[in-house]
ROGUVO-910692 format. One record per residue: x, y, z of N, C-alpha, C, CB in turn; residue in one letter. Coordinates in steps of 0.1 Angstrom, whole numbers, padded with zeros to 4 digits, always signed. Each point is the difference from the previous one (the first is absolute). Glycine has a CB too. Example, Ala and Ser with C-alpha at 12.3 -4.5 7.8 and 13.67 -1.06 7.14 Angstrom:
% ROGUVO-910692
@nc1->+0132&nc2->-0057&nc3->+0078&cac1->-0009&cac2->+0012&cac3->+0000&cc1->+0009&cc2->+0012&cc3->+0000&cbc1->-0019&cbc2->-0012&cbc3->+0012&aa->a
@nc1->+0015&nc2->+0023&nc3->-0019&cac1->+0009&cac2->+0011&cac3->+0000&cc1->-0008&cc2->+0011&cc3->+0008&cbc1->+0012&cbc2->-0006&cbc3->-0022&aa->s
% end
This chain:
% ROGUVO-910692
@nc1->-0752&nc2->-0948&nc3->+0647&cac1->+0008&cac2->+0012&cac3->+0001&cc1->+0005&cc2->+0003&cc3->+0014&cbc1->-0012&cbc2->+0008&cbc3->-0020&aa->m
@nc1->+0024&nc2->-0005&nc3->+0023&cac1->+0004&cac2->+0005&cac3->+0013&cc1->-0004&cc2->+0014&cc3->+0003&cbc1->+0019&cbc2->-0015&cbc3->-0001&aa->g
@nc1->-0025&nc2->+0017&nc3->+0011&cac1->-0005&cac2->+0014&cac3->+0005&cc1->+0004&cc2->+0003&cc3->+0015&cbc1->-0020&cbc2->-0002&cbc3->-0017&aa->v
@nc1->+0027&nc2->+0013&nc3->+0019&cac1->+0003&cac2->+0004&cac3->+0014&cc1->-0011&cc2->+0008&cc3->+0005&cbc1->+0023&cbc2->-0001&cbc3->-0004&aa->w
@nc1->-0029&nc2->-0002&nc3->+0015&cac1->-0011&cac2->+0009&cac3->+0006&cc1->+0006&cc2->+0003&cc3->+0013&cbc1->-0022&cbc2->-0011&cbc3->-0010&aa->v
@nc1->+0024&nc2->+0025&nc3->+0012&cac1->+0005&cac2->+0005&cac3->+0013&cc1->-0011&cc2->+0007&cc3->+0007&cbc1->+0024&cbc2->+0002&cbc3->-0010&aa->i
@nc1->-0025&nc2->-0005&nc3->+0023&cac1->-0011&cac2->+0006&cac3->+0008&cc1->+0006&cc2->+0009&cc3->+0010&cbc1->-0014&cbc2->-0019&cbc3->-0003&aa->y
@nc1->+0007&nc2->+0030&nc3->+0006&cac1->+0004&cac2->+0010&cac3->+0010&cc1->+0003&cc2->-0007&cc3->+0014&cbc1->-0014&cbc2->+0017&cbc3->-0012&aa->p
@nc1->+0024&nc2->-0011&nc3->+0019&cac1->+0003&cac2->-0007&cac3->+0013&cc1->-0012&cc2->-0001&cc3->+0009&cbc1->+0023&cbc2->+0007&cbc3->-0002&aa->p
@nc1->-0032&nc2->+0002&nc3->+0002&cac1->-0012&cac2->+0000&cac3->+0009&cc1->-0012&cc2->-0006&cc3->-0007&cbc1->+0008&cbc2->+0021&cbc3->+0012&aa->d
@nc1->-0006&nc2->-0030&nc3->-0021&cac1->-0010&cac2->-0007&cac3->-0008&cc1->-0011&cc2->-0006&cc3->+0009&cbc1->+0019&cbc2->-0005&cbc3->-0018&aa->f
@nc1->-0032&nc2->+0010&nc3->+0014&cac1->-0012&cac2->-0004&cac3->+0007&cc1->-0010&cc2->-0003&cc3->-0010&cbc1->+0005&cbc2->+0013&cbc3->+0020&aa->d
@nc1->-0009&nc2->-0025&nc3->-0022&cac1->-0008&cac2->-0005&cac3->-0011&cc1->-0013&cc2->+0008&cc3->-0001&cbc1->+0011&cbc2->-0023&cbc3->+0003&aa->q
@nc1->-0018&nc2->+0026&nc3->+0008&cac1->-0013&cac2->+0007&cac3->-0002&cc1->+0002&cc2->+0015&cc3->-0007&cbc1->-0010&cbc2->-0014&cbc3->+0021&aa->p
@nc1->+0021&nc2->+0020&nc3->-0020&cac1->+0002&cac2->+0012&cac3->-0006&cc1->+0000&cc2->+0000&cc3->-0014&cbc1->+0011&cbc2->+0005&cbc3->+0019&aa->k
@nc1->-0015&nc2->+0007&nc3->-0026&cac1->+0000&cac2->+0002&cac3->-0014&cc1->+0014&cc2->+0006&cc3->-0003&cbc1->-0025&cbc2->+0002&cbc3->-0003&aa->n
@nc1->+0034&nc2->-0009&nc3->-0003&cac1->+0015&cac2->+0004&cac3->-0002&cc1->+0001&cc2->+0003&cc3->-0014&cbc1->+0009&cbc2->-0013&cbc3->+0018&aa->i
@nc1->-0003&nc2->+0025&nc3->-0022&cac1->+0004&cac2->+0004&cac3->-0013&cc1->+0010&cc2->-0010&cc3->-0005&cbc1->-0006&cbc2->+0024&cbc3->+0004&aa->p
@nc1->+0007&nc2->-0026&nc3->-0018&cac1->+0010&cac2->-0008&cac3->-0005&cc1->+0005&cc2->+0006&cc3->-0013&cbc1->-0011&cbc2->-0020&cbc3->+0010&aa->l
@nc1->+0024&nc2->+0016&nc3->-0013&cac1->+0006&cac2->+0004&cac3->-0013&cc1->+0010&cc2->-0011&cc3->-0004&cbc1->-0003&cbc2->+0026&cbc3->+0005&aa->y
@nc1->+0002&nc2->-0026&nc3->-0019&cac1->+0008&cac2->-0009&cac3->-0007&cc1->+0013&cc2->+0006&cc3->-0005&cbc1->-0021&cbc2->-0013&cbc3->-0007&aa->c
@nc1->+0031&nc2->+0005&nc3->+0009&cac1->+0014&cac2->+0005&cac3->-0005&cc1->+0002&cc2->-0006&cc3->-0014&cbc1->+0011&cbc2->+0001&cbc3->+0024&aa->i
@nc1->-0012&nc2->+0006&nc3->-0034&cac1->+0004&cac2->-0005&cac3->-0014&cc1->+0015&cc2->+0001&cc3->-0001&cbc1->-0023&cbc2->+0007&cbc3->-0010&aa->a
@nc1->+0030&nc2->-0017&nc3->+0008&cac1->+0014&cac2->+0001&cac3->+0001&cc1->+0007&cc2->-0010&cc3->-0007&cbc1->-0003&cbc2->+0009&cbc3->+0021&aa->r
@nc1->+0017&nc2->-0007&nc3->-0023&cac1->+0008&cac2->-0010&cac3->-0007&cc1->+0011&cc2->-0003&cc3->+0012&cbc1->-0005&cbc2->+0009&cbc3->-0026&aa->v
@nc1->+0004&nc2->-0021&nc3->+0030&cac1->+0010&cac2->-0005&cac3->+0011&cc1->+0008&cc2->-0010&cc3->-0006&cbc1->-0015&cbc2->+0005&cbc3->+0018&aa->d
@nc1->+0029&nc2->-0005&nc3->-0016&cac1->+0009&cac2->-0010&cac3->-0005&cc1->+0002&cc2->-0010&cc3->+0012&cbc1->+0011&cbc2->+0016&cbc3->-0018&aa->h
@nc1->-0021&nc2->-0024&nc3->+0020&cac1->+0000&cac2->-0010&cac3->+0011&cc1->+0011&cc2->-0010&cc3->+0000&cbc1->-0022&cbc2->+0003&cbc3->+0001&aa->n
@nc1->+0028&nc2->-0003&nc3->-0012&cac1->+0014&cac2->-0009&cac3->-0001&cc1->+0011&cc2->+0005&cc3->+0009&cbc1->-0006&cbc2->-0006&cbc3->-0023&aa->l
@nc1->+0005&nc2->+0019&nc3->+0026&cac1->+0011&cac2->+0006&cac3->+0007&cc1->-0004&cc2->+0001&cc3->+0016&cbc1->+0008&cbc2->+0012&cbc3->-0022&aa->h
@nc1->+0002&nc2->-0017&nc3->+0030&cac1->-0004&cac2->-0001&cac3->+0014&cc1->-0001&cc2->+0015&cc3->+0006&cbc1->+0012&cbc2->-0024&cbc3->+0002&aa->f
@nc1->-0004&nc2->+0033&nc3->-0008&cac1->-0001&cac2->+0014&cac3->+0005&cc1->-0013&cc2->+0006&cc3->-0002&cbc1->+0023&cbc2->+0003&cbc3->-0004&aa->r
@nc1->-0030&nc2->-0006&nc3->-0008&cac1->-0012&cac2->+0005&cac3->-0003&cc1->-0011&cc2->-0006&cc3->+0009&cbc1->+0008&cbc2->+0004&cbc3->-0023&aa->s
@nc1->-0007&nc2->-0017&nc3->+0025&cac1->-0010&cac2->-0006&cac3->+0009&cc1->+0001&cc2->+0006&cc3->+0013&cbc1->+0000&cbc2->-0021&cbc3->-0011&aa->f
@nc1->+0011&nc2->+0023&nc3->+0016&cac1->+0002&cac2->+0006&cac3->+0014&cc1->-0006&cc2->+0014&cc3->+0000&cbc1->+0023&cbc2->-0014&cbc3->+0004&aa->i
@nc1->-0019&nc2->+0022&nc3->-0014&cac1->-0005&cac2->+0014&cac3->-0001&cc1->-0015&cc2->+0000&cc3->+0001&cbc1->+0020&cbc2->+0007&cbc3->-0013&aa->q
@nc1->-0027&nc2->-0015&nc3->+0005&cac1->-0014&cac2->+0000&cac3->-0001&cc1->-0006&cc2->-0006&cc3->+0013&cbc1->+0000&cbc2->-0002&cbc3->-0025&aa->r
@nc1->+0007&nc2->-0007&nc3->+0032&cac1->-0004&cac2->-0005&cac3->+0013&cc1->-0001&cc2->+0011&cc3->+0011&cbc1->+0011&cbc2->-0023&cbc3->-0006&aa->a
@nc1->-0002&nc2->+0033&nc3->+0004&cac1->+0002&cac2->+0011&cac3->+0009&cc1->-0010&cc2->+0012&cc3->-0003&cbc1->+0024&cbc2->-0007&cbc3->+0002&aa->l
@nc1->-0027&nc2->+0009&nc3->-0015&cac1->-0008&cac2->+0011&cac3->-0003&cc1->-0015&cc2->-0003&cc3->+0001&cbc1->+0019&cbc2->+0008&cbc3->-0015&aa->e
@nc1->-0024&nc2->-0020&nc3->+0011&cac1->-0013&cac2->-0003&cac3->+0000&cc1->-0007&cc2->+0002&cc3->+0014&cbc1->+0005&cbc2->-0015&cbc3->-0019&aa->l
@nc1->+0001&nc2->+0009&nc3->+0030&cac1->-0006&cac2->+0003&cac3->+0013&cc1->+0000&cc2->+0015&cc3->+0003&cbc1->+0009&cbc2->-0023&cbc3->+0009&aa->p
@nc1->+0001&nc2->+0030&nc3->-0013&cac1->-0001&cac2->+0015&cac3->+0003&cc1->-0013&cc2->+0006&cc3->-0008&cbc1->+0026&cbc2->+0002&cbc3->+0002&aa->a
@nc1->-0028&nc2->-0007&nc3->-0013&cac1->-0012&cac2->+0005&cac3->-0007&cc1->-0013&cc2->-0004&cc3->+0008&cbc1->+0014&cbc2->-0002&cbc3->-0023&aa->d
@nc1->-0015&nc2->-0010&nc3->+0027&cac1->-0010&cac2->-0005&cac3->+0009&cc1->-0002&cc2->+0008&cc3->+0013&cbc1->+0004&cbc2->-0021&cbc3->-0011&aa->g
@nc1->+0007&nc2->+0025&nc3->+0016&cac1->+0000&cac2->+0008&cac3->+0012&cc1->-0008&cc2->+0013&cc3->-0001&cbc1->+0021&cbc2->-0010&cbc3->+0005&aa->s
@nc1->-0023&nc2->+0015&nc3->-0017&cac1->-0008&cac2->+0012&cac3->-0002&cc1->-0015&cc2->-0002&cc3->+0001&cbc1->+0019&cbc2->+0007&cbc3->-0014&aa->a
@nc1->-0023&nc2->-0018&nc3->+0017&cac1->-0013&cac2->-0003&cac3->+0002&cc1->-0007&cc2->-0006&cc3->-0012&cbc1->+0000&cbc2->+0016&cbc3->+0015&aa->g
@nc1->+0007&nc2->-0021&nc3->-0025&cac1->-0006&cac2->-0005&cac3->-0013&cc1->+0003&cc2->-0015&cc3->+0000&cbc1->+0003&cbc2->+0023&cbc3->-0013&aa->y
@nc1->-0012&nc2->-0029&nc3->+0006&cac1->+0004&cac2->-0014&cac3->-0004&cc1->+0007&cc2->+0002&cc3->-0013&cbc1->-0020&cbc2->-0012&cbc3->+0011&aa->i
@nc1->+0032&nc2->+0005&nc3->-0013&cac1->+0007&cac2->+0002&cac3->-0012&cc1->+0000&cc2->-0014&cc3->-0007&cbc1->+0015&cbc2->+0018&cbc3->+0010&aa->v
@nc1->-0018&nc2->-0016&nc3->-0023&cac1->-0002&cac2->-0014&cac3->-0009&cc1->+0012&cc2->+0002&cc3->-0011&cbc1->-0028&cbc2->-0004&cbc3->+0003&aa->v
@nc1->+0037&nc2->-0005&nc3->-0002&cac1->+0011&cac2->+0000&cac3->-0010&cc1->+0001&cc2->-0013&cc3->-0008&cbc1->+0013&cbc2->+0017&cbc3->+0015&aa->a
@nc1->-0021&nc2->-0017&nc3->-0027&cac1->+0001&cac2->-0012&cac3->-0007&cc1->+0013&cc2->-0003&cc3->-0008&cbc1->-0024&cbc2->+0003&cbc3->-0001&aa->p
@nc1->+0027&nc2->-0015&nc3->-0001&cac1->+0012&cac2->-0003&cac3->-0008&cc1->-0006&cc2->-0006&cc3->-0012&cbc1->+0017&cbc2->-0005&cbc3->+0020&aa->n
@nc1->-0022&nc2->+0015&nc3->-0029&cac1->-0008&cac2->-0003&cac3->-0011&cc1->+0008&cc2->-0007&cc3->-0011&cbc1->-0014&cbc2->+0019&cbc3->+0005&aa->r
@nc1->+0008&nc2->-0024&nc3->-0015&cac1->+0006&cac2->-0007&cac3->-0011&cc1->+0011&cc2->+0010&cc3->-0006&cbc1->-0021&cbc2->-0014&cbc3->-0006&aa->r
@nc1->+0033&nc2->+0007&nc3->+0002&cac1->+0011&cac2->+0009&cac3->-0006&cc1->+0010&cc2->+0003&cc3->+0011&cbc1->-0017&cbc2->+0011&cbc3->-0018&aa->g
@nc1->+0015&nc2->-0015&nc3->+0031&cac1->+0009&cac2->+0003&cac3->+0010&cc1->+0011&cc2->-0012&cc3->+0000&cbc1->-0018&cbc2->+0013&cbc3->+0013&aa->m
@nc1->+0030&nc2->-0008&nc3->-0012&cac1->+0011&cac2->-0011&cac3->+0001&cc1->-0001&cc2->-0009&cc3->+0013&cbc1->+0016&cbc2->+0016&cbc3->-0013&aa->p
@nc1->-0011&nc2->-0028&nc3->+0011&cac1->+0001&cac2->-0009&cac3->+0013&cc1->-0012&cc2->-0009&cc3->-0001&cbc1->+0011&cbc2->+0017&cbc3->+0015&aa->g
@nc1->-0019&nc2->-0018&nc3->-0025&cac1->-0012&cac2->-0009&cac3->+0001&cc1->+0000&cc2->-0009&cc3->-0012&cbc1->-0014&cbc2->+0017&cbc3->+0012&aa->w
@nc1->+0026&nc2->-0016&nc3->-0019&cac1->+0001&cac2->-0010&cac3->-0012&cc1->-0001&cc2->+0007&cc3->-0013&cbc1->-0010&cbc2->-0018&cbc3->+0013&aa->g
@nc1->+0015&nc2->+0011&nc3->-0023&cac1->+0001&cac2->+0006&cac3->-0013&cc1->-0014&cc2->+0002&cc3->-0006&cbc1->+0023&cbc2->-0010&cbc3->-0004&aa->v
@nc1->-0032&nc2->+0001&nc3->+0006&cac1->-0015&cac2->+0001&cac3->-0005&cc1->-0006&cc2->+0011&cc3->+0006&cbc1->-0003&cbc2->-0024&cbc3->-0003&aa->e
@nc1->+0004&nc2->+0026&nc3->+0016&cac1->-0006&cac2->+0011&cac3->+0007&cc1->+0005&cc2->+0013&cc3->-0004&cbc1->-0004&cbc2->-0015&cbc3->+0018&aa->w
@nc1->+0018&nc2->+0016&nc3->-0021&cac1->+0006&cac2->+0012&cac3->-0003&cc1->-0004&cc2->+0005&cc3->-0015&cbc1->+0019&cbc2->-0008&cbc3->+0018&aa->n
@nc1->-0020&nc2->-0003&nc3->-0026&cac1->-0002&cac2->+0003&cac3->-0014&cc1->-0015&cc2->+0002&cc3->-0003&cbc1->+0020&cbc2->-0012&cbc3->-0006&aa->s
@nc1->-0029&nc2->+0010&nc3->+0016&cac1->-0015&cac2->+0001&cac3->-0003&cc1->-0004&cc2->+0014&cc3->-0004&cbc1->-0004&cbc2->-0019&cbc3->+0016&aa->a
@nc1->+0012&nc2->+0029&nc3->-0014&cac1->-0004&cac2->+0014&cac3->-0003&cc1->+0007&cc2->+0004&cc3->-0013&cbc1->-0003&cbc2->+0006&cbc3->+0024&aa->i
@nc1->+0010&nc2->-0014&nc3->-0032&cac1->+0005&cac2->+0003&cac3->-0012&cc1->-0010&cc2->+0005&cc3->-0010&cbc1->+0018&cbc2->-0016&cbc3->+0005&aa->s
@nc1->-0016&nc2->+0029&nc3->-0009&cac1->-0010&cac2->+0007&cac3->-0008&cc1->-0014&cc2->+0003&cc3->+0006&cbc1->+0011&cbc2->-0012&cbc3->-0018&aa->k
@nc1->-0011&nc2->+0010&nc3->+0030&cac1->-0012&cac2->+0003&cac3->+0008&cc1->+0001&cc2->+0008&cc3->+0013&cbc1->-0007&cbc2->-0021&cbc3->-0010&aa->d
@nc1->+0015&nc2->+0031&nc3->+0010&cac1->+0005&cac2->+0008&cac3->+0011&cc1->-0013&cc2->+0006&cc3->+0007&cbc1->+0023&cbc2->+0005&cbc3->-0012&aa->w
@nc1->-0033&nc2->-0002&nc3->+0006&cac1->-0012&cac2->+0006&cac3->+0006&cc1->-0011&cc2->-0009&cc3->+0002&cbc1->+0007&cbc2->+0020&cbc3->-0010&aa->g
@nc1->-0005&nc2->-0033&nc3->+0006&cac1->-0011&cac2->-0009&cac3->+0003&cc1->+0001&cc2->-0009&cc3->+0011&cbc1->-0004&cbc2->+0001&cbc3->-0022&aa->g
@nc1->+0010&nc2->-0013&nc3->+0022&cac1->+0000&cac2->-0009&cac3->+0012&cc1->+0007&cc2->+0006&cc3->+0013&cbc1->+0001&cbc2->-0018&cbc3->-0017&aa->q
@nc1->+0009&nc2->+0026&nc3->+0017&cac1->+0004&cac2->+0006&cac3->+0012&cc1->-0011&cc2->+0009&cc3->+0006&cbc1->+0023&cbc2->-0003&cbc3->-0009&aa->p
@nc1->-0031&nc2->+0010&nc3->+0002&cac1->-0010&cac2->+0008&cac3->+0006&cc1->-0011&cc2->-0009&cc3->+0006&cbc1->+0005&cbc2->+0019&cbc3->-0017&aa->m
@nc1->-0009&nc2->-0029&nc3->+0009&cac1->-0009&cac2->-0011&cac3->+0005&cc1->+0005&cc2->-0005&cc3->+0014&cbc1->-0007&cbc2->-0006&cbc3->-0025&aa->k
@nc1->+0019&nc2->+0003&nc3->+0026&cac1->+0006&cac2->-0005&cac3->+0013&cc1->-0001&cc2->+0010&cc3->+0011&cbc1->+0015&cbc2->-0013&cbc3->-0013&aa->d
@nc1->-0012&nc2->+0026&nc3->+0010&cac1->-0001&cac2->+0010&cac3->+0010&cc1->-0014&cc2->+0000&cc3->+0006&cbc1->+0019&cbc2->+0015&cbc3->-0011&aa->y
@nc1->-0030&nc2->-0014&nc3->+0001&cac1->-0013&cac2->+0001&cac3->+0003&cc1->-0005&cc2->-0012&cc3->+0008&cbc1->-0004&cbc2->+0015&cbc3->-0020&aa->l
@nc1->+0008&nc2->-0028&nc3->+0015&cac1->-0004&cac2->-0011&cac3->+0008&cc1->+0005&cc2->-0001&cc3->+0014&cbc1->+0000&cbc2->-0010&cbc3->-0021&aa->a
@nc1->+0012&nc2->+0016&nc3->+0024&cac1->+0005&cac2->+0000&cac3->+0013&cc1->-0007&cc2->+0010&cc3->+0008&cbc1->+0021&cbc2->-0008&cbc3->-0007&aa->a
@nc1->-0025&nc2->+0019&nc3->+0002&cac1->-0008&cac2->+0010&cac3->+0007&cc1->-0014&cc2->-0006&cc3->+0004&cbc1->+0011&cbc2->+0020&cbc3->-0014&aa->i
@nc1->-0017&nc2->-0025&nc3->+0003&cac1->-0013&cac2->-0006&cac3->+0003&cc1->+0000&cc2->-0010&cc3->+0010&cbc1->-0006&cbc2->+0005&cbc3->-0022&aa->d
@nc1->+0016&nc2->-0014&nc3->+0022&cac1->+0000&cac2->-0011&cac3->+0010&cc1->+0001&cc2->+0006&cc3->+0014&cbc1->+0011&cbc2->-0015&cbc3->-0016&aa->d
@nc1->-0001&nc2->+0025&nc3->+0018&cac1->+0002&cac2->+0006&cac3->+0013&cc1->-0013&cc2->+0007&cc3->+0006&cbc1->+0024&cbc2->+0004&cbc3->-0007&aa->v
@nc1->-0030&nc2->+0002&nc3->-0005&cac1->-0013&cac2->+0009&cac3->+0003&cc1->-0011&cc2->-0007&cc3->+0003&cbc1->+0007&cbc2->+0016&cbc3->-0016&aa->c
@nc1->-0007&nc2->-0030&nc3->+0015&cac1->-0011&cac2->-0008&cac3->+0004&cc1->-0001&cc2->-0001&cc3->+0015&cbc1->+0003&cbc2->-0012&cbc3->-0020&aa->s
@nc1->+0008&nc2->+0016&nc3->+0027&cac1->-0001&cac2->-0001&cac3->+0014&cc1->-0008&cc2->+0012&cc3->+0006&cbc1->+0022&cbc2->-0012&cbc3->+0000&aa->e
@nc1->-0029&nc2->+0009&nc3->+0010&cac1->-0010&cac2->+0010&cac3->+0007&cc1->+0008&cc2->+0012&cc3->+0006&cbc1->-0016&cbc2->-0019&cbc3->+0006&aa->k
@nc1->+0028&nc2->+0018&nc3->-0003&cac1->+0006&cac2->+0011&cac3->+0007&cc1->+0006&cc2->+0010&cc3->-0009&cbc1->+0003&cbc2->-0016&cbc3->+0018&aa->y
@nc1->-0003&nc2->+0013&nc3->-0030&cac1->+0006&cac2->+0009&cac3->-0011&cc1->-0011&cc2->+0011&cc3->-0004&cbc1->+0015&cbc2->-0019&cbc3->-0009&aa->v
@nc1->-0011&nc2->+0032&nc3->+0010&cac1->-0009&cac2->+0010&cac3->-0004&cc1->+0001&cc2->+0002&cc3->-0015&cbc1->+0003&cbc2->+0012&cbc3->+0023&aa->d
@nc1->-0012&nc2->-0016&nc3->-0031&cac1->+0000&cac2->-0001&cac3->-0014&cc1->-0001&cc2->+0015&cc3->-0006&cbc1->-0011&cbc2->-0023&cbc3->+0001&aa->r
@nc1->+0008&nc2->+0032&nc3->+0007&cac1->-0003&cac2->+0014&cac3->-0005&cc1->+0014&cc2->+0007&cc3->+0001&cbc1->-0025&cbc2->+0000&cbc3->+0007&aa->t
@nc1->+0035&nc2->-0005&nc3->-0001&cac1->+0013&cac2->+0005&cac3->+0002&cc1->+0011&cc2->-0008&cc3->-0006&cbc1->-0009&cbc2->+0010&cbc3->+0019&aa->r
@nc1->+0009&nc2->-0012&nc3->-0032&cac1->+0010&cac2->-0009&cac3->-0005&cc1->+0009&cc2->+0010&cc3->-0009&cbc1->-0015&cbc2->-0022&cbc3->+0000&aa->l
@nc1->+0028&nc2->+0019&nc3->+0001&cac1->+0011&cac2->+0007&cac3->-0008&cc1->+0008&cc2->-0008&cc3->-0008&cbc1->+0000&cbc2->+0017&cbc3->+0016&aa->g
@nc1->+0007&nc2->-0012&nc3->-0025&cac1->+0010&cac2->-0008&cac3->-0008&cc1->+0013&cc2->+0009&cc3->-0002&cbc1->-0018&cbc2->-0013&cbc3->-0013&aa->c
@nc1->+0030&nc2->+0008&nc3->+0015&cac1->+0012&cac2->+0008&cac3->+0001&cc1->+0011&cc2->-0008&cc3->-0008&cbc1->-0007&cbc2->+0011&cbc3->+0023&aa->v
@nc1->+0015&nc2->-0004&nc3->-0032&cac1->+0011&cac2->-0008&cac3->-0007&cc1->+0009&cc2->+0010&cc3->-0006&cbc1->-0014&cbc2->-0018&cbc3->-0005&aa->g
@nc1->+0025&nc2->+0013&nc3->+0002&cac1->+0011&cac2->+0009&cac3->-0006&cc1->+0007&cc2->-0009&cc3->-0011&cbc1->+0005&cbc2->+0014&cbc3->+0022&aa->a
@nc1->+0000&nc2->-0008&nc3->-0032&cac1->+0006&cac2->-0007&cac3->-0011&cc1->-0011&cc2->-0008&cc3->-0008&cbc1->+0023&cbc2->-0002&cbc3->+0013&aa->s
@nc1->-0021&nc2->-0011&nc3->-0015&cac1->-0010&cac2->-0008&cac3->-0005&cc1->-0012&cc2->+0000&cc3->+0008&cbc1->+0015&cbc2->-0013&cbc3->-0011&aa->y
@nc1->-0013&nc2->+0014&nc3->+0024&cac1->-0012&cac2->+0001&cac3->+0009&cc1->-0007&cc2->+0012&cc3->-0003&cbc1->+0011&cbc2->-0012&cbc3->+0018&aa->g
@nc1->-0005&nc2->+0024&nc3->-0021&cac1->-0006&cac2->+0012&cac3->-0004&cc1->-0009&cc2->-0001&cc3->-0012&cbc1->+0018&cbc2->+0012&cbc3->+0010&aa->g
@nc1->-0012&nc2->-0020&nc3->-0020&cac1->-0007&cac2->-0003&cac3->-0012&cc1->-0012&cc2->-0009&cc3->+0003&cbc1->+0021&cbc2->+0002&cbc3->-0014&aa->y
@nc1->-0019&nc2->-0011&nc3->+0023&cac1->-0011&cac2->-0008&cac3->+0005&cc1->-0012&cc2->+0008&cc3->+0007&cbc1->+0018&cbc2->-0019&cbc3->+0003&aa->s
@nc1->-0013&nc2->+0030&nc3->+0004&cac1->-0010&cac2->+0007&cac3->+0007&cc1->-0009&cc2->+0008&cc3->-0010&cbc1->+0015&cbc2->+0002&cbc3->+0019&aa->v
@nc1->-0008&nc2->+0004&nc3->-0030&cac1->-0008&cac2->+0006&cac3->-0011&cc1->-0009&cc2->-0010&cc3->-0007&cbc1->+0018&cbc2->+0017&cbc3->-0003&aa->y
@nc1->-0014&nc2->-0028&nc3->+0001&cac1->-0007&cac2->-0010&cac3->-0006&cc1->-0013&cc2->-0004&cc3->+0008&cbc1->+0022&cbc2->-0008&cbc3->-0010&aa->m
@nc1->-0019&nc2->+0006&nc3->+0023&cac1->-0012&cac2->-0003&cac3->+0009&cc1->-0009&cc2->+0012&cc3->+0001&cbc1->+0014&cbc2->-0015&cbc3->+0012&aa->l
@nc1->-0009&nc2->+0027&nc3->-0012&cac1->-0009&cac2->+0012&cac3->+0000&cc1->-0010&cc2->-0001&cc3->-0011&cbc1->+0017&cbc2->+0014&cbc3->+0011&aa->a
@nc1->-0014&nc2->-0020&nc3->-0022&cac1->-0009&cac2->+0000&cac3->-0012&cc1->-0008&cc2->-0013&cc3->+0000&cbc1->+0016&cbc2->+0014&cbc3->-0014&aa->g
@nc1->-0014&nc2->-0023&nc3->+0023&cac1->-0008&cac2->-0013&cac3->-0001&cc1->-0005&cc2->-0005&cc3->+0013&cbc1->+0014&cbc2->-0006&cbc3->-0020&aa->m
@nc1->-0013&nc2->+0013&nc3->+0031&cac1->-0003&cac2->-0004&cac3->+0014&cc1->-0014&cc2->-0003&cc3->+0003&cbc1->+0019&cbc2->+0012&cbc3->+0006&aa->h
@nc1->-0028&nc2->-0006&nc3->-0014&cac1->-0014&cac2->-0002&cac3->+0002&cc1->-0004&cc2->+0005&cc3->+0014&cbc1->+0000&cbc2->-0021&cbc3->-0015&aa->e
@nc1->+0004&nc2->+0033&nc3->+0018&cac1->-0004&cac2->+0006&cac3->+0013&cc1->+0005&cc2->-0006&cc3->+0013&cbc1->-0020&cbc2->+0006&cbc3->-0011&aa->h
@nc1->+0030&nc2->-0015&nc3->+0010&cac1->+0006&cac2->-0006&cac3->+0012&cc1->+0008&cc2->+0010&cc3->+0008&cbc1->+0001&cbc2->-0022&cbc3->-0012&aa->r
@nc1->+0008&nc2->+0030&nc3->+0005&cac1->+0009&cac2->+0008&cac3->+0007&cc1->-0006&cc2->+0014&cc3->+0001&cbc1->+0019&cbc2->-0016&cbc3->-0008&aa->f
@nc1->-0014&nc2->+0023&nc3->+0020&cac1->-0004&cac2->+0015&cac3->+0001&cc1->+0013&cc2->+0008&cc3->-0003&cbc1->-0019&cbc2->-0005&cbc3->+0019&aa->k
@nc1->+0030&nc2->+0000&nc3->-0017&cac1->+0013&cac2->+0008&cac3->+0000&cc1->+0010&cc2->-0008&cc3->-0009&cbc1->-0004&cbc2->+0010&cbc3->+0023&aa->t
@nc1->+0011&nc2->-0002&nc3->-0031&cac1->+0011&cac2->-0006&cac3->-0008&cc1->+0012&cc2->+0009&cc3->+0003&cbc1->-0016&cbc2->-0010&cbc3->-0019&aa->f
@nc1->+0028&nc2->+0004&nc3->+0022&cac1->+0013&cac2->+0007&cac3->+0001&cc1->+0010&cc2->-0007&cc3->-0007&cbc1->-0006&cbc2->+0009&cbc3->+0021&aa->i
@nc1->+0013&nc2->-0002&nc3->-0031&cac1->+0010&cac2->-0006&cac3->-0007&cc1->+0012&cc2->+0010&cc3->-0004&cbc1->-0017&cbc2->-0016&cbc3->-0008&aa->c
@nc1->+0028&nc2->+0010&nc3->+0005&cac1->+0011&cac2->+0008&cac3->-0004&cc1->+0008&cc2->-0008&cc3->-0009&cbc1->+0000&cbc2->+0011&cbc3->+0020&aa->s
% end
């Protein structure tokens, strides 16, 4: 799974840095969307957070099998993908595991609600619209 991990500009590994996951739907096939995300994610990181943005199953641009893997499973495999990405990045010593958040809108908002019910105490904050 492709995962974007954006670090703050003053990134210093020994520090405990808060982290948040962006649950989103990105249409990576469109050049404009790719450029937009490339500009937004570093801005998110500049606020002092590590930003994790997984391209979970069902995202376009990864092939038909990858995209159809969530058929009739909207709350299953995509949520597992988000949690796997978070767990992987959280294995790094510089991540403050007590300050994890999740944010999303549209299907990402749905994902945030799903993750709130199944996150097993990973996240401290949820923001959705």
